[in-house]
PDB file of N, H, CA, C and O in Angstrom:
ATOM      1  N   MET A   1       0.531  -1.215   0.174  1.00  0.00           N
ATOM      2  CA  MET A   1      -0.165  -0.323   0.259  1.00  0.00           C
ATOM      3  C   MET A   1       1.021   1.653  -0.181  1.00  0.00           C
ATOM      4  O   MET A   1       2.136   1.855   0.300  1.00  0.00           O
ATOM      5  N   ALA A   2       0.661   2.145  -0.638  1.00  0.00           N
ATOM      6  H   ALA A   2      -0.245   1.980  -1.029  1.00  0.00           H
ATOM      7  CA  ALA A   2       1.814   3.430  -1.174  1.00  0.00           C
ATOM      8  C   ALA A   2       1.032   4.197   0.145  1.00  0.00           C
ATOM      9  O   ALA A   2       1.876   4.606   0.943  1.00  0.00           O
ATOM     10  N   LEU A   3      -0.144   4.443   0.498  1.00  0.00           N
ATOM     11  H   LEU A   3      -0.829   4.110  -0.150  1.00  0.00           H
ATOM     12  CA  LEU A   3       0.091   5.232   1.847  1.00  0.00           C
ATOM     13  C   LEU A   3       1.254   5.174   2.795  1.00  0.00           C
ATOM     14  O   LEU A   3       1.541   6.274   3.269  1.00  0.00           O
ATOM     15  N   PHE A   4       2.077   4.052   3.232  1.00  0.00           N
ATOM     16  H   PHE A   4       1.843   3.159   2.847  1.00  0.00           H
ATOM     17  CA  PHE A   4       2.678   3.656   4.307  1.00  0.00           C
ATOM     18  C   PHE A   4       4.353   3.688   3.792  1.00  0.00           C
ATOM     19  O   PHE A   4       5.232   3.384   4.599  1.00  0.00           O
ATOM     20  N   LYS A   5       4.597   3.980   2.752  1.00  0.00           N
ATOM     21  H   LYS A   5       3.883   4.227   2.097  1.00  0.00           H
ATOM     22  CA  LYS A   5       6.300   3.899   2.635  1.00  0.00           C
ATOM     23  C   LYS A   5       6.761   5.077   3.145  1.00  0.00           C
ATOM     24  O   LYS A   5       6.277   6.161   3.470  1.00  0.00           O
ATOM     25  N   LYS A   6       8.210   4.376   3.114  1.00  0.00           N
ATOM     26  H   LYS A   6       8.603   3.495   2.850  1.00  0.00           H
ATOM     27  CA  LYS A   6       9.047   5.731   3.971  1.00  0.00           C
ATOM     28  C   LYS A   6       9.557   6.450   2.922  1.00  0.00           C
ATOM     29  O   LYS A   6       9.477   6.209   1.718  1.00  0.00           O
ATOM     30  N   ARG A   7      10.031   7.258   3.433  1.00  0.00           N
ATOM     31  H   ARG A   7      10.096   7.455   4.411  1.00  0.00           H
ATOM     32  CA  ARG A   7      11.003   7.903   2.126  1.00  0.00           C
ATOM     33  C   ARG A   7      12.446   7.822   2.863  1.00  0.00           C
ATOM     34  O   ARG A   7      12.666   7.331   3.971  1.00  0.00           O
ATOM     35  N   CYS A   8      13.182   8.300   2.161  1.00  0.00           N
ATOM     36  H   CYS A   8      13.003   8.698   1.261  1.00  0.00           H
ATOM     37  CA  CYS A   8      14.651   7.822   2.003  1.00  0.00           C
ATOM     38  C   CYS A   8      14.874   9.964   2.608  1.00  0.00           C
ATOM     39  O   CYS A   8      14.364  10.994   2.166  1.00  0.00           O
ATOM     40  N   ALA A   9      15.594   9.766   3.431  1.00  0.00           N
ATOM     41  H   ALA A   9      16.009   8.930   3.790  1.00  0.00           H
ATOM     42  CA  ALA A   9      16.571  10.659   4.298  1.00  0.00           C
ATOM     43  C   ALA A   9      17.023  11.168   3.161  1.00  0.00           C
ATOM     44  O   ALA A   9      16.260  12.023   2.712  1.00  0.00           O
ATOM     45  N   TYR A  10      17.848  10.999   2.605  1.00  0.00           N
ATOM     46  H   TYR A  10      18.468  10.304   2.970  1.00  0.00           H
ATOM     47  CA  TYR A  10      18.422  11.865   1.591  1.00  0.00           C
ATOM     48  C   TYR A  10      18.018  12.284   0.333  1.00  0.00           C
ATOM     49  O   TYR A  10      18.463  13.329  -0.142  1.00  0.00           O
ATOM     50  N   CYS A  11      16.983  11.375  -0.441  1.00  0.00           N
ATOM     51  H   CYS A  11      16.621  10.526  -0.055  1.00  0.00           H
ATOM     52  CA  CYS A  11      16.565  11.928  -1.577  1.00  0.00           C
ATOM     53  C   CYS A  11      14.970  12.571  -1.241  1.00  0.00           C
ATOM     54  O   CYS A  11      14.294  13.503  -1.676  1.00  0.00           O
ATOM     55  N   LYS A  12      14.837  11.684  -0.387  1.00  0.00           N
ATOM     56  H   LYS A  12      15.386  10.927  -0.033  1.00  0.00           H
ATOM     57  CA  LYS A  12      12.818  11.823  -0.162  1.00  0.00           C
ATOM     58  C   LYS A  12      12.183  10.713  -1.389  1.00  0.00           C
ATOM     59  O   LYS A  12      11.011  10.346  -1.315  1.00  0.00           O
ATOM     60  N   GLU A  13      12.568  10.511  -1.862  1.00  0.00           N
ATOM     61  H   GLU A  13      13.521  10.809  -1.922  1.00  0.00           H
ATOM     62  CA  GLU A  13      12.131   8.973  -2.582  1.00  0.00           C
ATOM     63  C   GLU A  13      11.424   8.113  -1.715  1.00  0.00           C
ATOM     64  O   GLU A  13      11.880   7.305  -0.906  1.00  0.00           O
ATOM     65  N   LYS A  14      10.297   8.379  -1.976  1.00  0.00           N
ATOM     66  H   LYS A  14       9.927   9.035  -2.633  1.00  0.00           H
ATOM     67  CA  LYS A  14       9.652   7.159  -1.650  1.00  0.00           C
ATOM     68  C   LYS A  14       9.845   5.606  -1.786  1.00  0.00           C
ATOM     69  O   LYS A  14       9.638   5.085  -2.882  1.00  0.00           O
ATOM     70  N   ILE A  15      10.210   4.896  -0.775  1.00  0.00           N
ATOM     71  H   ILE A  15      10.377   5.319   0.116  1.00  0.00           H
ATOM     72  CA  ILE A  15      10.664   3.278  -0.930  1.00  0.00           C
ATOM     73  C   ILE A  15       9.909   1.715  -0.437  1.00  0.00           C
ATOM     74  O   ILE A  15       9.426   1.512   0.677  1.00  0.00           O
ATOM     75  N   ASP A  16       9.958   0.758  -1.527  1.00  0.00           N
ATOM     76  H   ASP A  16      10.351   0.923  -2.432  1.00  0.00           H
ATOM     77  CA  ASP A  16       9.180  -0.221  -1.116  1.00  0.00           C
ATOM     78  C   ASP A  16       9.964  -1.025   0.282  1.00  0.00           C
ATOM     79  O   ASP A  16      11.106  -0.965   0.737  1.00  0.00           O
ATOM     80  N   LYS A  17       9.118  -1.542   0.552  1.00  0.00           N
ATOM     81  H   LYS A  17       8.190  -1.590   0.183  1.00  0.00           H
ATOM     82  CA  LYS A  17       9.751  -2.225   1.897  1.00  0.00           C
ATOM     83  C   LYS A  17      10.802  -3.158   1.516  1.00  0.00           C
ATOM     84  O   LYS A  17      11.961  -2.750   1.443  1.00  0.00           O
ATOM     85  N   ASP A  18      10.616  -3.931   1.358  1.00  0.00           N
ATOM     86  H   ASP A  18       9.675  -4.262   1.417  1.00  0.00           H
ATOM     87  CA  ASP A  18      11.978  -4.765   0.867  1.00  0.00           C
ATOM     88  C   ASP A  18      13.198  -3.935   0.151  1.00  0.00           C
ATOM     89  O   ASP A  18      14.049  -4.704  -0.297  1.00  0.00           O
ATOM     90  N   ASP A  19      13.371  -3.094   0.021  1.00  0.00           N
ATOM     91  H   ASP A  19      12.679  -2.470   0.385  1.00  0.00           H
ATOM     92  CA  ASP A  19      14.568  -1.790  -0.276  1.00  0.00           C
ATOM     93  C   ASP A  19      15.167  -1.006   0.515  1.00  0.00           C
ATOM     94  O   ASP A  19      16.206  -0.398   0.258  1.00  0.00           O
ATOM     95  N   GLU A  20      14.361  -0.962   1.837  1.00  0.00           N
ATOM     96  H   GLU A  20      13.518  -1.456   2.046  1.00  0.00           H
ATOM     97  CA  GLU A  20      14.369  -0.406   3.109  1.00  0.00           C
ATOM     98  C   GLU A  20      16.225  -0.605   3.614  1.00  0.00           C
ATOM     99  O   GLU A  20      16.605  -1.700   4.028  1.00  0.00           O
ATOM    100  N   VAL A  21      17.347   0.759   3.484  1.00  0.00           N
ATOM    101  H   VAL A  21      17.038   1.649   3.148  1.00  0.00           H
ATOM    102  CA  VAL A  21      18.555   0.232   4.180  1.00  0.00           C
ATOM    103  C   VAL A  21      18.152   1.092   5.638  1.00  0.00           C
ATOM    104  O   VAL A  21      17.183   1.849   5.595  1.00  0.00           O
ATOM    105  N   TRP A  22      18.783   0.972   6.677  1.00  0.00           N
ATOM    106  H   TRP A  22      19.571   0.357   6.713  1.00  0.00           H
ATOM    107  CA  TRP A  22      18.541   1.239   7.939  1.00  0.00           C
ATOM    108  C   TRP A  22      19.778   1.417   7.863  1.00  0.00           C
ATOM    109  O   TRP A  22      20.535   0.670   7.241  1.00  0.00           O
ATOM    110  N   GLU A  23      20.309   2.989   8.839  1.00  0.00           N
ATOM    111  H   GLU A  23      19.695   3.595   9.345  1.00  0.00           H
ATOM    112  CA  GLU A  23      21.413   3.048   9.158  1.00  0.00           C
ATOM    113  C   GLU A  23      21.003   3.870  10.404  1.00  0.00           C
ATOM    114  O   GLU A  23      19.852   4.302  10.459  1.00  0.00           O
ATOM    115  N   LYS A  24      22.047   4.158  11.603  1.00  0.00           N
ATOM    116  H   LYS A  24      22.983   3.807  11.559  1.00  0.00           H
ATOM    117  CA  LYS A  24      22.289   5.158  12.379  1.00  0.00           C
ATOM    118  C   LYS A  24      23.328   6.427  12.196  1.00  0.00           C
ATOM    119  O   LYS A  24      24.548   6.319  12.316  1.00  0.00           O
ATOM    120  N   VAL A  25      23.056   6.900  12.074  1.00  0.00           N
ATOM    121  H   VAL A  25      22.065   6.988  11.976  1.00  0.00           H
ATOM    122  CA  VAL A  25      23.411   8.735  11.868  1.00  0.00           C
ATOM    123  C   VAL A  25      23.408   9.900  12.654  1.00  0.00           C
ATOM    124  O   VAL A  25      22.483  10.317  13.351  1.00  0.00           O
ATOM    125  N   LYS A  26      24.549  10.402  12.480  1.00  0.00           N
ATOM    126  H   LYS A  26      25.301  10.063  11.915  1.00  0.00           H
ATOM    127  CA  LYS A  26      24.532  11.544  13.563  1.00  0.00           C
ATOM    128  C   LYS A  26      23.675  12.374  12.981  1.00  0.00           C
ATOM    129  O   LYS A  26      23.542  12.553  11.770  1.00  0.00           O
ATOM    130  N   VAL A  27      22.900  13.047  14.138  1.00  0.00           N
ATOM    131  H   VAL A  27      23.008  12.901  15.121  1.00  0.00           H
ATOM    132  CA  VAL A  27      21.695  14.311  13.932  1.00  0.00           C
ATOM    133  C   VAL A  27      22.527  15.280  14.374  1.00  0.00           C
ATOM    134  O   VAL A  27      23.375  14.980  15.215  1.00  0.00           O
ATOM    135  N   PRO A  28      22.428  16.598  13.888  1.00  0.00           N
ATOM    136  CA  PRO A  28      23.101  17.949  14.760  1.00  0.00           C
ATOM    137  C   PRO A  28      22.252  18.036  15.777  1.00  0.00           C
ATOM    138  O   PRO A  28      22.755  18.623  16.736  1.00  0.00           O
ATOM    139  N   GLU A  29      21.184  17.688  15.938  1.00  0.00           N
ATOM    140  H   GLU A  29      20.775  17.212  15.160  1.00  0.00           H
ATOM    141  CA  GLU A  29      20.278  18.118  16.953  1.00  0.00           C
ATOM    142  C   GLU A  29      20.140  17.287  18.183  1.00  0.00           C
ATOM    143  O   GLU A  29      19.293  17.492  19.052  1.00  0.00           O
ATOM    144  N   PHE A  30      21.068  16.293  18.197  1.00  0.00           N
ATOM    145  H   PHE A  30      21.756  16.126  17.491  1.00  0.00           H
ATOM    146  CA  PHE A  30      20.842  15.244  19.298  1.00  0.00           C
ATOM    147  C   PHE A  30      22.248  14.398  19.769  1.00  0.00           C
ATOM    148  O   PHE A  30      23.105  13.914  19.029  1.00  0.00           O
ATOM    149  N   LYS A  31      22.214  14.392  20.580  1.00  0.00           N
ATOM    150  H   LYS A  31      21.518  14.785  21.181  1.00  0.00           H
ATOM    151  CA  LYS A  31      23.764  13.772  21.432  1.00  0.00           C
ATOM    152  C   LYS A  31      23.928  12.656  20.590  1.00  0.00           C
ATOM    153  O   LYS A  31      24.923  12.567  19.870  1.00  0.00           O
ATOM    154  N   ASN A  32      22.818  11.572  20.616  1.00  0.00           N
ATOM    155  H   ASN A  32      22.010  11.645  21.201  1.00  0.00           H
ATOM    156  CA  ASN A  32      22.874  10.408  20.079  1.00  0.00           C
ATOM    157  C   ASN A  32      22.590   9.865  18.787  1.00  0.00           C
ATOM    158  O   ASN A  32      21.633  10.364  18.196  1.00  0.00           O
ATOM    159  N   ARG A  33      23.271   8.880  18.187  1.00  0.00           N
ATOM    160  H   ARG A  33      24.049   8.474  18.667  1.00  0.00           H
ATOM    161  CA  ARG A  33      22.836   8.466  16.681  1.00  0.00           C
ATOM    162  C   ARG A  33      21.171   8.506  16.479  1.00  0.00           C
ATOM    163  O   ARG A  33      20.512   8.469  17.518  1.00  0.00           O
ATOM    164  N   LYS A  34      20.672   8.557  15.594  1.00  0.00           N
ATOM    165  H   LYS A  34      21.207   8.586  14.750  1.00  0.00           H
ATOM    166  CA  LYS A  34      19.280   7.952  15.817  1.00  0.00           C
ATOM    167  C   LYS A  34      19.042   6.889  14.565  1.00  0.00           C
ATOM    168  O   LYS A  34      20.006   6.452  13.937  1.00  0.00           O
ATOM    169  N   ASN A  35      17.935   6.580  14.315  1.00  0.00           N
ATOM    170  H   ASN A  35      17.151   6.935  14.826  1.00  0.00           H
ATOM    171  CA  ASN A  35      18.070   5.300  13.492  1.00  0.00           C
ATOM    172  C   ASN A  35      17.302   6.155  11.780  1.00  0.00           C
ATOM    173  O   ASN A  35      16.187   6.662  11.898  1.00  0.00           O
ATOM    174  N   LYS A  36      17.844   6.199  10.685  1.00  0.00           N
ATOM    175  H   LYS A  36      18.750   5.787  10.588  1.00  0.00           H
ATOM    176  CA  LYS A  36      16.850   6.421   9.534  1.00  0.00           C
ATOM    177  C   LYS A  36      17.194   5.536   8.782  1.00  0.00           C
ATOM    178  O   LYS A  36      18.046   4.673   8.995  1.00  0.00           O
ATOM    179  N   VAL A  37      16.122   5.801   7.232  1.00  0.00           N
ATOM    180  H   VAL A  37      15.431   6.502   7.060  1.00  0.00           H
ATOM    181  CA  VAL A  37      16.068   5.202   6.312  1.00  0.00           C
ATOM    182  C   VAL A  37      16.627   5.368   5.387  1.00  0.00           C
ATOM    183  O   VAL A  37      16.994   6.535   5.519  1.00  0.00           O
ATOM    184  N   PHE A  38      17.152   4.879   4.068  1.00  0.00           N
ATOM    185  H   PHE A  38      16.853   3.931   3.960  1.00  0.00           H
ATOM    186  CA  PHE A  38      17.556   5.478   3.093  1.00  0.00           C
ATOM    187  C   PHE A  38      17.148   4.640   1.466  1.00  0.00           C
ATOM    188  O   PHE A  38      17.124   3.412   1.392  1.00  0.00           O
ATOM    189  N   CYS A  39      17.033   4.990   1.001  1.00  0.00           N
ATOM    190  H   CYS A  39      17.053   5.988   1.061  1.00  0.00           H
ATOM    191  CA  CYS A  39      16.955   3.892  -0.714  1.00  0.00           C
ATOM    192  C   CYS A  39      18.234   3.518  -0.787  1.00  0.00           C
ATOM    193  O   CYS A  39      18.166   2.289  -0.800  1.00  0.00           O
ATOM    194  N   SER A  40      19.259   3.795  -0.839  1.00  0.00           N
ATOM    195  H   SER A  40      19.314   4.794  -0.829  1.00  0.00           H
ATOM    196  CA  SER A  40      20.859   2.316  -1.292  1.00  0.00           C
ATOM    197  C   SER A  40      21.666   2.842  -0.448  1.00  0.00           C
ATOM    198  O   SER A  40      21.409   3.839   0.226  1.00  0.00           O
ATOM    199  N   LYS A  41      22.962   2.049  -0.420  1.00  0.00           N
ATOM    200  H   LYS A  41      23.171   1.239  -0.969  1.00  0.00           H
ATOM    201  CA  LYS A  41      24.062   2.485   0.885  1.00  0.00           C
ATOM    202  C   LYS A  41      24.963   4.010   0.020  1.00  0.00           C
ATOM    203  O   LYS A  41      25.897   4.784   0.229  1.00  0.00           O
ATOM    204  N   GLU A  42      24.112   3.770  -0.809  1.00  0.00           N
ATOM    205  H   GLU A  42      23.353   3.141  -0.978  1.00  0.00           H
ATOM    206  CA  GLU A  42      25.479   5.217  -1.737  1.00  0.00           C
ATOM    207  C   GLU A  42      24.621   6.197  -0.403  1.00  0.00           C
ATOM    208  O   GLU A  42      25.239   6.538   0.606  1.00  0.00           O
ATOM    209  N   HIS A  43      23.281   6.515  -0.602  1.00  0.00           N
ATOM    210  H   HIS A  43      22.779   6.238  -1.421  1.00  0.00           H
ATOM    211  CA  HIS A  43      22.611   7.229  -0.248  1.00  0.00           C
ATOM    212  C   HIS A  43      23.227   7.917   1.630  1.00  0.00           C
ATOM    213  O   HIS A  43      23.588   8.974   2.147  1.00  0.00           O
ATOM    214  N   ALA A  44      22.982   6.355   2.039  1.00  0.00           N
ATOM    215  H   ALA A  44      22.688   5.496   1.619  1.00  0.00           H
ATOM    216  CA  ALA A  44      23.924   6.729   3.714  1.00  0.00           C
ATOM    217  C   ALA A  44      25.040   7.362   3.716  1.00  0.00           C
ATOM    218  O   ALA A  44      25.214   8.382   4.383  1.00  0.00           O
ATOM    219  N   GLU A  45      25.879   6.857   3.009  1.00  0.00           N
ATOM    220  H   GLU A  45      25.738   6.028   2.467  1.00  0.00           H
ATOM    221  CA  GLU A  45      26.839   7.281   3.126  1.00  0.00           C
ATOM    222  C   GLU A  45      26.793   8.894   2.592  1.00  0.00           C
ATOM    223  O   GLU A  45      26.930   9.697   3.515  1.00  0.00           O
ATOM    224  N   LEU A  46      26.663   9.342   1.575  1.00  0.00           N
ATOM    225  H   LEU A  46      26.552   8.690   0.826  1.00  0.00           H
ATOM    226  CA  LEU A  46      26.646  11.052   1.299  1.00  0.00           C
ATOM    227  C   LEU A  46      25.748  11.620   2.882  1.00  0.00           C
ATOM    228  O   LEU A  46      26.306  12.579   3.415  1.00  0.00           O
ATOM    229  N   TYR A  47      24.787  11.232   3.424  1.00  0.00           N
ATOM    230  H   TYR A  47      24.334  10.453   2.991  1.00  0.00           H
ATOM    231  CA  TYR A  47      23.635  11.848   4.120  1.00  0.00           C
ATOM    232  C   TYR A  47      25.341  11.922   4.948  1.00  0.00           C
ATOM    233  O   TYR A  47      26.065  12.893   4.729  1.00  0.00           O
ATOM    234  N   LYS A  48      25.699  11.021   5.677  1.00  0.00           N
ATOM    235  H   LYS A  48      25.111  10.232   5.855  1.00  0.00           H
ATOM    236  CA  LYS A  48      26.439  11.309   6.449  1.00  0.00           C
ATOM    237  C   LYS A  48      28.371  11.918   6.691  1.00  0.00           C
ATOM    238  O   LYS A  48      29.182  11.978   7.615  1.00  0.00           O
ATOM    239  N   LYS A  49      28.303  12.349   4.788  1.00  0.00           N
ATOM    240  H   LYS A  49      27.644  12.301   4.037  1.00  0.00           H
ATOM    241  CA  LYS A  49      29.339  13.273   4.711  1.00  0.00           C
ATOM    242  C   LYS A  49      28.482  14.767   4.748  1.00  0.00           C
ATOM    243  O   LYS A  49      28.974  15.881   4.931  1.00  0.00           O
ATOM    244  N   ASN A  50      27.644  14.565   4.612  1.00  0.00           N
ATOM    245  H   ASN A  50      27.245  13.660   4.463  1.00  0.00           H
ATOM    246  CA  ASN A  50      27.261  16.109   4.098  1.00  0.00           C
ATOM    247  C   ASN A  50      26.334  16.408   5.588  1.00  0.00           C
ATOM    248  O   ASN A  50      26.085  17.604   5.737  1.00  0.00           O
ATOM    249  N   VAL A  51      25.851  15.583   6.582  1.00  0.00           N
ATOM    250  H   VAL A  51      26.053  14.611   6.461  1.00  0.00           H
ATOM    251  CA  VAL A  51      25.577  16.223   7.710  1.00  0.00           C
ATOM    252  C   VAL A  51      26.405  16.124   9.008  1.00  0.00           C
ATOM    253  O   VAL A  51      26.065  16.814   9.970  1.00  0.00           O
ATOM    254  N   LYS A  52      27.325  15.418   9.080  1.00  0.00           N
ATOM    255  H   LYS A  52      27.602  14.858   8.299  1.00  0.00           H
ATOM    256  CA  LYS A  52      28.371  15.533   9.840  1.00  0.00           C
ATOM    257  C   LYS A  52      28.904  17.132  10.576  1.00  0.00           C
ATOM    258  O   LYS A  52      29.448  17.160  11.680  1.00  0.00           O
ATOM    259  N   GLY A  53      28.659  18.289   9.819  1.00  0.00           N
ATOM    260  H   GLY A  53      28.217  18.266   8.922  1.00  0.00           H
ATOM    261  CA  GLY A  53      29.468  19.172  10.250  1.00  0.00           C
ATOM    262  C   GLY A  53      28.485  20.293  10.524  1.00  0.00           C
ATOM    263  O   GLY A  53      28.870  21.321  11.081  1.00  0.00           O
ATOM    264  N   THR A  54      27.457  20.156  10.217  1.00  0.00           N
ATOM    265  H   THR A  54      27.144  19.321   9.764  1.00  0.00           H
ATOM    266  CA  THR A  54      26.412  20.878  11.006  1.00  0.00           C
ATOM    267  C   THR A  54      26.173  21.060  12.335  1.00  0.00           C
ATOM    268  O   THR A  54      25.669  20.173  13.024  1.00  0.00           O
ATOM    269  N   PRO A  55      26.578  22.438  12.881  1.00  0.00           N
ATOM    270  CA  PRO A  55      26.926  22.606  14.102  1.00  0.00           C
ATOM    271  C   PRO A  55      25.322  22.709  14.682  1.00  0.00           C
ATOM    272  O   PRO A  55      24.571  23.342  13.939  1.00  0.00           O
ATOM    273  N   SER A  56      24.661  22.106  16.043  1.00  0.00           N
ATOM    274  H   SER A  56      25.271  21.593  16.646  1.00  0.00           H
ATOM    275  CA  SER A  56      23.221  22.631  16.842  1.00  0.00           C
ATOM    276  C   SER A  56      23.603  23.578  17.044  1.00  0.00           C
ATOM    277  O   SER A  56      24.774  23.955  17.014  1.00  0.00           O
ATOM    278  N   LYS A  57      22.222  24.408  17.408  1.00  0.00           N
ATOM    279  H   LYS A  57      21.271  24.101  17.432  1.00  0.00           H
ATOM    280  CA  LYS A  57      22.337  26.363  17.664  1.00  0.00           C
ATOM    281  C   LYS A  57      22.596  25.916  19.293  1.00  0.00           C
ATOM    282  O   LYS A  57      22.337  25.098  20.176  1.00  0.00           O
ATOM    283  N   SER A  58      23.366  27.221  18.905  1.00  0.00           N
ATOM    284  H   SER A  58      23.576  27.885  18.188  1.00  0.00           H
ATOM    285  CA  SER A  58      23.687  27.669  20.880  1.00  0.00           C
ATOM    286  C   SER A  58      22.840  27.542  21.482  1.00  0.00           C
ATOM    287  O   SER A  58      21.769  27.566  20.875  1.00  0.00           O
ATOM    288  N   LEU A  59      22.785  27.295  23.303  1.00  0.00           N
ATOM    289  H   LEU A  59      23.655  27.275  23.796  1.00  0.00           H
ATOM    290  CA  LEU A  59      21.950  27.472  24.404  1.00  0.00           C
ATOM    291  C   LEU A  59      21.941  28.932  24.999  1.00  0.00           C
ATOM    292  O   LEU A  59      21.034  29.511  25.596  1.00  0.00           O
ATOM    293  N   CYS A  60      23.491  29.459  24.595  1.00  0.00           N
ATOM    294  H   CYS A  60      24.228  28.989  24.111  1.00  0.00           H
ATOM    295  CA  CYS A  60      23.853  31.105  24.807  1.00  0.00           C
ATOM    296  C   CYS A  60      22.873  32.279  24.015  1.00  0.00           C
ATOM    297  O   CYS A  60      22.880  32.637  22.838  1.00  0.00           O
ATOM    298  N   PRO A  61      21.978  32.746  25.246  1.00  0.00           N
ATOM    299  CA  PRO A  61      21.335  33.857  24.470  1.00  0.00           C
ATOM    300  C   PRO A  61      22.233  35.267  23.852  1.00  0.00           C
ATOM    301  O   PRO A  61      21.753  36.134  23.121  1.00  0.00           O
ATOM    302  N   TYR A  62      23.063  35.234  24.155  1.00  0.00           N
ATOM    303  H   TYR A  62      23.452  34.530  24.748  1.00  0.00           H
ATOM    304  CA  TYR A  62      24.083  36.547  23.880  1.00  0.00           C
ATOM    305  C   TYR A  62      24.564  36.376  22.349  1.00  0.00           C
ATOM    306  O   TYR A  62      24.510  37.222  21.457  1.00  0.00           O
ATOM    307  N   CYS A  63      25.110  34.888  22.277  1.00  0.00           N
ATOM    308  H   CYS A  63      25.154  34.201  23.001  1.00  0.00           H
ATOM    309  CA  CYS A  63      25.854  34.104  20.817  1.00  0.00           C
ATOM    310  C   CYS A  63      24.529  34.912  19.581  1.00  0.00           C
ATOM    311  O   CYS A  63      23.318  35.110  19.684  1.00  0.00           O
ATOM    312  N   LYS A  64      25.466  35.165  18.577  1.00  0.00           N
ATOM    313  H   LYS A  64      26.449  35.004  18.494  1.00  0.00           H
ATOM    314  CA  LYS A  64      24.880  35.597  17.421  1.00  0.00           C
ATOM    315  C   LYS A  64      24.566  34.484  16.737  1.00  0.00           C
ATOM    316  O   LYS A  64      23.517  34.331  16.111  1.00  0.00           O
ATOM    317  N   GLU A  65      25.572  33.579  16.847  1.00  0.00           N
ATOM    318  H   GLU A  65      26.424  33.703  17.355  1.00  0.00           H
ATOM    319  CA  GLU A  65      25.914  31.889  16.435  1.00  0.00           C
ATOM    320  C   GLU A  65      24.703  31.274  16.594  1.00  0.00           C
ATOM    321  O   GLU A  65      24.591  30.067  16.382  1.00  0.00           O
TER     322      GLU A  65
END
């Protein structure tokens, strides 16, 4: 059923149930790694490479970054 298909975290394409690739990846907003679904191993690697340098927002109210 197309209603409950998951989307790739990298390209946002809908994925069939048998083709899902689950990876634990670092998300900037969280301390721990989270499980994300991808359509291929290549997209999982590209996601890891592109997201790793993004910092989370500072908690200091005086910092402008």
